[in-house]
Each structure stands twice: as structure tokens, then as C-alpha cells.
N, C-alpha and C positions, 0 to 999 in steps of 0.2 A: 504494500500500500504506500502510495506517495502522499505526502502532506506538505502543503506550502507553508514555509516558515518565513515570516516577514519581520518579526520582532523578537527580542530576547524573551518576551513573555510567551510567545508561541512555542519557542524552543523549550522553555522551562516546563510548560504544560505537557508537551510531548514526552520529555524525560521523566517527569513525575508519573505520568500514566504508564509508561513502559516499566518503570521501577516497581510500581504497585502490581502490575500484571505478573511480574516475576516474583512477587512476594518478598521483596527486599525492603528493609527499613533504610532510612537515610544513613544511619550509622553503619549498617552493613555495607552499603555501596561505598561510603566514604572509606571504610577500612580496606576494601578491595582495591581502590585506586590510590590509596595512600594520601587521602585528604581528610579534612575535618567534616563533620556533619553540617557545620555552618556553611562550608563551601557548597555542599550539595543543596542545602536549603536556599542559598543565594541564587544558584543556577535555576532551581525550580521556581523561584519567585521572579525570574527574569531580570536579575541585576545585570546591567549592561557592562560593568567593569570587571567581570570575572576573567580569569586567564584562559585564553583560547586553547592552549595546549592541554590544559587540564580538562576542559570541556570535551575536547576531542577524545581524550582517554576515557572519560565517562561514557560518551556515546559508544565507543568501541566495546567497553565492558558490558553495555546493555544490548549489544548486537545491532546497534543502529549504524547506518552508513549515511554520510553526508554527501549529497550530489548537488552540484550547482548547474543551473541553466544559464549558459552564456550566449547572449544574442550575437548574431553576426554583425560586424561593423557595417554601417551604411556605406555603400559604394565600393566595398571590397570585391575583388575578382576571385 
């Protein structure tokens, strides 16, 4: 299933939903990725200043892949 992510809040909701589907608590997920439960909570709340590398690690641990849609540049051949 693809889901459009346009805001940090959108991503946070997706991560929270997936974590809950897997039966993980924030503290469990935090321990797995070597972060604090505060970090996981911040991500799930959509805090825009979290570290990207740690978010990518979190996504990977939950089995989520990040794909970007890149439009073609106008006038390119």
C-alpha cells in the first residue's frame, strides 16, 4: 500500500500505526534502534526537527520503505 506523506505529522501517524500493528511499545522500538522513547514519541507527534538518519533507521526497523516521486524537469530531453 502506498500512502502520500506531505508533512512530518503524516509520517508520524504512519509510524505510530505501523508500530501498534506490530504490537510494539514506544520503549520497545526505541531500544531496538538505540534511541530514547522520547525520540520515538517526537517522531510520532510529527516534530519537524528530528534527525533524519534516525528516522530512516526507525522506518527500516518497522519494515517501511521510503520512495520519492521525482517529477521530470520541464523541457528536459
